[in-house]
Structure formats: structure tokens, C-alpha cells
PyMOL commands that place a pseudoatom at each C-alpha (Angstrom):
pseudoatom trace, name=CA, resn=MET, resi=1, chain=A, elem=C, hetatm=0, pos=[125.412, 113.047, 90.568]
pseudoatom trace, name=CA, resn=SER, resi=2, chain=A, elem=C, hetatm=0, pos=[125.083, 109.770, 92.376]
pseudoatom trace, name=CA, resn=ARG, resi=3, chain=A, elem=C, hetatm=0, pos=[122.779, 107.087, 90.974]
pseudoatom trace, name=CA, resn=GLU, resi=4, chain=A, elem=C, hetatm=0, pos=[120.329, 107.807, 93.794]
pseudoatom trace, name=CA, resn=GLN, resi=5, chain=A, elem=C, hetatm=0, pos=[120.319, 111.539, 92.996]
pseudoatom trace, name=CA, resn=GLN, resi=6, chain=A, elem=C, hetatm=0, pos=[119.846, 110.813, 89.290]
pseudoatom trace, name=CA, resn=MET, resi=7, chain=A, elem=C, hetatm=0, pos=[116.870, 108.550, 90.040]
pseudoatom trace, name=CA, resn=LYS, resi=8, chain=A, elem=C, hetatm=0, pos=[115.286, 111.129, 92.335]
pseudoatom trace, name=CA, resn=CYS, resi=9, chain=A, elem=C, hetatm=0, pos=[115.732, 113.844, 89.694]
pseudoatom trace, name=CA, resn=PHE, resi=10, chain=A, elem=C, hetatm=0, pos=[114.227, 111.588, 87.003]
pseudoatom trace, name=CA, resn=GLU, resi=11, chain=A, elem=C, hetatm=0, pos=[111.234, 110.750, 89.197]
pseudoatom trace, name=CA, resn=GLU, resi=12, chain=A, elem=C, hetatm=0, pos=[110.593, 114.425, 89.986]
pseudoatom trace, name=CA, resn=GLN, resi=13, chain=A, elem=C, hetatm=0, pos=[110.844, 115.518, 86.346]
pseudoatom trace, name=CA, resn=MET, resi=14, chain=A, elem=C, hetatm=0, pos=[108.737, 112.599, 85.111]
pseudoatom trace, name=CA, resn=ALA, resi=15, chain=A, elem=C, hetatm=0, pos=[106.038, 113.345, 87.713]
pseudoatom trace, name=CA, resn=LYS, resi=16, chain=A, elem=C, hetatm=0, pos=[105.983, 117.022, 86.650]
pseudoatom trace, name=CA, resn=ALA, resi=17, chain=A, elem=C, hetatm=0, pos=[105.643, 116.089, 82.978]
pseudoatom trace, name=CA, resn=VAL, resi=18, chain=A, elem=C, hetatm=0, pos=[102.896, 113.516, 83.604]
pseudoatom trace, name=CA, resn=ASN, resi=19, chain=A, elem=C, hetatm=0, pos=[100.955, 115.833, 85.928]
pseudoatom trace, name=CA, resn=LYS, resi=20, chain=A, elem=C, hetatm=0, pos=[101.156, 118.598, 83.317]
pseudoatom trace, name=CA, resn=ASN, resi=21, chain=A, elem=C, hetatm=0, pos=[99.710, 116.225, 80.702]
pseudoatom trace, name=CA, resn=ALA, resi=22, chain=A, elem=C, hetatm=0, pos=[97.060, 114.615, 82.918]
pseudoatom trace, name=CA, resn=VAL, resi=23, chain=A, elem=C, hetatm=0, pos=[93.440, 115.490, 82.184]
pseudoatom trace, name=CA, resn=TYR, resi=24, chain=A, elem=C, hetatm=0, pos=[91.021, 114.797, 85.039]
pseudoatom trace, name=CA, resn=PRO, resi=25, chain=A, elem=C, hetatm=0, pos=[88.182, 112.631, 83.695]
pseudoatom trace, name=CA, resn=GLU, resi=26, chain=A, elem=C, hetatm=0, pos=[85.097, 114.875, 83.525]
pseudoatom trace, name=CA, resn=SER, resi=27, chain=A, elem=C, hetatm=0, pos=[82.726, 112.234, 84.918]
pseudoatom trace, name=CA, resn=ASP, resi=28, chain=A, elem=C, hetatm=0, pos=[84.973, 111.585, 87.931]
pseudoatom trace, name=CA, resn=LEU, resi=29, chain=A, elem=C, hetatm=0, pos=[85.350, 115.307, 88.542]
pseudoatom trace, name=CA, resn=GLU, resi=30, chain=A, elem=C, hetatm=0, pos=[81.578, 115.809, 88.458]
pseudoatom trace, name=CA, resn=ASP, resi=31, chain=A, elem=C, hetatm=0, pos=[81.078, 112.861, 90.833]
pseudoatom trace, name=CA, resn=GLY, resi=32, chain=A, elem=C, hetatm=0, pos=[83.798, 114.110, 93.203]
pseudoatom trace, name=CA, resn=LYS, resi=33, chain=A, elem=C, hetatm=0, pos=[85.875, 110.955, 92.735]
pseudoatom trace, name=CA, resn=GLN, resi=34, chain=A, elem=C, hetatm=0, pos=[89.582, 110.962, 93.521]
pseudoatom trace, name=CA, resn=GLY, resi=35, chain=A, elem=C, hetatm=0, pos=[92.139, 108.230, 93.089]
pseudoatom trace, name=CA, resn=MET, resi=36, chain=A, elem=C, hetatm=0, pos=[95.614, 107.100, 92.189]
pseudoatom trace, name=CA, resn=ALA, resi=37, chain=A, elem=C, hetatm=0, pos=[96.355, 105.139, 89.042]
pseudoatom trace, name=CA, resn=THR, resi=38, chain=A, elem=C, hetatm=0, pos=[99.585, 103.150, 88.816]
pseudoatom trace, name=CA, resn=VAL, resi=39, chain=A, elem=C, hetatm=0, pos=[101.106, 103.099, 85.352]
pseudoatom trace, name=CA, resn=SER, resi=40, chain=A, elem=C, hetatm=0, pos=[103.756, 100.724, 84.042]
pseudoatom trace, name=CA, resn=PHE, resi=41, chain=A, elem=C, hetatm=0, pos=[105.834, 101.626, 80.976]
pseudoatom trace, name=CA, resn=ILE, resi=42, chain=A, elem=C, hetatm=0, pos=[109.147, 100.986, 79.287]
pseudoatom trace, name=CA, resn=ILE, resi=43, chain=A, elem=C, hetatm=0, pos=[111.663, 103.576, 78.163]
pseudoatom trace, name=CA, resn=ASP, resi=44, chain=A, elem=C, hetatm=0, pos=[113.297, 101.904, 75.170]
pseudoatom trace, name=CA, resn=GLU, resi=45, chain=A, elem=C, hetatm=0, pos=[116.841, 102.188, 73.804]
pseudoatom trace, name=CA, resn=THR, resi=46, chain=A, elem=C, hetatm=0, pos=[115.911, 105.285, 71.793]
pseudoatom trace, name=CA, resn=GLY, resi=47, chain=A, elem=C, hetatm=0, pos=[114.286, 107.068, 74.757]
pseudoatom trace, name=CA, resn=LYS, resi=48, chain=A, elem=C, hetatm=0, pos=[110.740, 106.477, 73.550]
pseudoatom trace, name=CA, resn=ILE, resi=49, chain=A, elem=C, hetatm=0, pos=[108.034, 105.504, 76.053]
pseudoatom trace, name=CA, resn=VAL, resi=50, chain=A, elem=C, hetatm=0, pos=[106.397, 102.231, 75.001]
pseudoatom trace, name=CA, resn=GLU, resi=51, chain=A, elem=C, hetatm=0, pos=[104.156, 99.504, 76.441]
pseudoatom trace, name=CA, resn=VAL, resi=52, chain=A, elem=C, hetatm=0, pos=[102.178, 101.925, 78.615]
pseudoatom trace, name=CA, resn=LYS, resi=53, chain=A, elem=C, hetatm=0, pos=[99.631, 100.133, 80.811]
pseudoatom trace, name=CA, resn=ALA, resi=54, chain=A, elem=C, hetatm=0, pos=[97.684, 101.163, 83.898]
pseudoatom trace, name=CA, resn=LEU, resi=55, chain=A, elem=C, hetatm=0, pos=[97.797, 98.484, 86.565]
pseudoatom trace, name=CA, resn=ASP, resi=56, chain=A, elem=C, hetatm=0, pos=[94.449, 97.639, 88.121]
pseudoatom trace, name=CA, resn=ASN, resi=57, chain=A, elem=C, hetatm=0, pos=[95.080, 98.640, 91.730]
pseudoatom trace, name=CA, resn=ASN, resi=58, chain=A, elem=C, hetatm=0, pos=[91.453, 99.329, 92.779]
pseudoatom trace, name=CA, resn=ARG, resi=59, chain=A, elem=C, hetatm=0, pos=[92.487, 102.856, 93.751]
pseudoatom trace, name=CA, resn=ALA, resi=60, chain=A, elem=C, hetatm=0, pos=[91.396, 104.600, 90.549]
pseudoatom trace, name=CA, resn=THR, resi=61, chain=A, elem=C, hetatm=0, pos=[88.430, 104.461, 88.207]
pseudoatom trace, name=CA, resn=LYS, resi=62, chain=A, elem=C, hetatm=0, pos=[88.845, 103.033, 84.691]
pseudoatom trace, name=CA, resn=ALA, resi=63, chain=A, elem=C, hetatm=0, pos=[88.599, 106.609, 83.360]
pseudoatom trace, name=CA, resn=MET, resi=64, chain=A, elem=C, hetatm=0, pos=[91.460, 107.691, 85.648]
pseudoatom trace, name=CA, resn=GLN, resi=65, chain=A, elem=C, hetatm=0, pos=[93.533, 104.719, 84.504]
pseudoatom trace, name=CA, resn=LYS, resi=66, chain=A, elem=C, hetatm=0, pos=[93.007, 105.659, 80.841]
pseudoatom trace, name=CA, resn=ALA, resi=67, chain=A, elem=C, hetatm=0, pos=[93.779, 109.337, 81.571]
pseudoatom trace, name=CA, resn=ALA, resi=68, chain=A, elem=C, hetatm=0, pos=[96.980, 108.325, 83.374]
pseudoatom trace, name=CA, resn=GLU, resi=69, chain=A, elem=C, hetatm=0, pos=[98.060, 106.156, 80.424]
pseudoatom trace, name=CA, resn=ALA, resi=70, chain=A, elem=C, hetatm=0, pos=[97.400, 109.047, 78.033]
pseudoatom trace, name=CA, resn=ALA, resi=71, chain=A, elem=C, hetatm=0, pos=[99.398, 111.456, 80.220]
pseudoatom trace, name=CA, resn=VAL, resi=72, chain=A, elem=C, hetatm=0, pos=[102.419, 109.125, 80.244]
pseudoatom trace, name=CA, resn=ARG, resi=73, chain=A, elem=C, hetatm=0, pos=[102.213, 108.620, 76.458]
pseudoatom trace, name=CA, resn=LYS, resi=74, chain=A, elem=C, hetatm=0, pos=[102.349, 112.408, 75.938]
pseudoatom trace, name=CA, resn=VAL, resi=75, chain=A, elem=C, hetatm=0, pos=[105.749, 112.737, 77.640]
pseudoatom trace, name=CA, resn=SER, resi=76, chain=A, elem=C, hetatm=0, pos=[108.342, 113.665, 75.047]
pseudoatom trace, name=CA, resn=LYS, resi=77, chain=A, elem=C, hetatm=0, pos=[111.307, 111.497, 74.196]
pseudoatom trace, name=CA, resn=LEU, resi=78, chain=A, elem=C, hetatm=0, pos=[113.706, 110.881, 77.074]
pseudoatom trace, name=CA, resn=THR, resi=79, chain=A, elem=C, hetatm=0, pos=[117.385, 110.125, 77.356]
pseudoatom trace, name=CA, resn=PRO, resi=80, chain=A, elem=C, hetatm=0, pos=[117.639, 106.323, 77.490]
pseudoatom trace, name=CA, resn=ALA, resi=81, chain=A, elem=C, hetatm=0, pos=[119.315, 104.536, 80.383]
pseudoatom trace, name=CA, resn=LYS, resi=82, chain=A, elem=C, hetatm=0, pos=[122.750, 103.123, 79.714]
pseudoatom trace, name=CA, resn=GLN, resi=83, chain=A, elem=C, hetatm=0, pos=[124.480, 100.010, 80.916]
pseudoatom trace, name=CA, resn=GLY, resi=84, chain=A, elem=C, hetatm=0, pos=[128.119, 99.555, 80.044]
pseudoatom trace, name=CA, resn=GLY, resi=85, chain=A, elem=C, hetatm=0, pos=[127.858, 102.651, 77.843]
pseudoatom trace, name=CA, resn=LYS, resi=86, chain=A, elem=C, hetatm=0, pos=[125.093, 101.145, 75.681]
pseudoatom trace, name=CA, resn=PRO, resi=87, chain=A, elem=C, hetatm=0, pos=[121.438, 102.303, 75.704]
pseudoatom trace, name=CA, resn=VAL, resi=88, chain=A, elem=C, hetatm=0, pos=[119.077, 99.781, 77.330]
pseudoatom trace, name=CA, resn=ARG, resi=89, chain=A, elem=C, hetatm=0, pos=[115.336, 99.315, 77.899]
pseudoatom trace, name=CA, resn=VAL, resi=90, chain=A, elem=C, hetatm=0, pos=[114.109, 100.102, 81.406]
pseudoatom trace, name=CA, resn=LYS, resi=91, chain=A, elem=C, hetatm=0, pos=[110.728, 99.245, 82.913]
pseudoatom trace, name=CA, resn=TYR, resi=92, chain=A, elem=C, hetatm=0, pos=[109.284, 101.851, 85.224]
pseudoatom trace, name=CA, resn=VAL, resi=93, chain=A, elem=C, hetatm=0, pos=[106.154, 102.059, 87.393]
pseudoatom trace, name=CA, resn=MET, resi=94, chain=A, elem=C, hetatm=0, pos=[104.767, 105.334, 88.703]
pseudoatom trace, name=CA, resn=PRO, resi=95, chain=A, elem=C, hetatm=0, pos=[101.657, 106.602, 90.454]
pseudoatom trace, name=CA, resn=VAL, resi=96, chain=A, elem=C, hetatm=0, pos=[99.437, 109.262, 88.879]
pseudoatom trace, name=CA, resn=THR, resi=97, chain=A, elem=C, hetatm=0, pos=[97.231, 110.993, 91.430]
pseudoatom trace, name=CA, resn=PHE, resi=98, chain=A, elem=C, hetatm=0, pos=[93.849, 112.518, 90.661]
pseudoatom trace, name=CA, resn=LYS, resi=99, chain=A, elem=C, hetatm=0, pos=[92.917, 114.856, 93.490]
pseudoatom trace, name=CA, resn=ILE, resi=100, chain=A, elem=C, hetatm=0, pos=[90.273, 117.553, 93.482]
pseudoatom trace, name=CA, resn=ARG, resi=101, chain=A, elem=C, hetatm=0, pos=[91.691, 120.858, 94.704]
for i in range(1, 101): cmd.bond("trace and resi %d" % i, "trace and resi %d" % (i + 1))
show_as sticks, trace
zoom trace
């Protein structure tokens, strides 16, 4: 796979895992609120997700931001990125959407 294909595959699988783990905040659901939290995190040299933090983008409530952080933290260990054959830390930012269906 090309680097671009690998990145696309990672993004798709990560989004599936996070969406599976995401719990819609009850208060936002009751109030009919929707939004998109942006979460920053690092995948360390061992494949563990660390330093998870929702970025304040004014597009999600605080409850959605906390729920998005929790969903990212629940993702199981990943295969770490490699540079020159050695595992390295990689910072990643992804959106987590809360939409009433």
C-alpha cells in the first residue's frame, strides 16, 4: 500500500473504533444538540494512545468534548508508526461527530 492508502485506511479504522466507543451525552441528546468535537492525541512508540485532549473549537458542547476524549481513550493499542524502521510517536487530530439520527 502507498503511504496515502495506509493513512486513509488508518483514518477509516480509527473513525470506526471511536464512533463505536462514543457515548452521546444524555443532556445534549435530550436538548437536541449536535456538534463536532476535535480531539488531539499521540500514538506513542508502543502503540498506546496518550495525551488525549479535545480542542475547544466552539462546535461541540463541553459534554461532547469529554465524550469524544473518552471514546478515543477506549481505542485498543495500535501498531506504532515507524521511521527508519524504529517506532516513533505521532500526533494526530481527528473530528468526532455527534449527530442525532
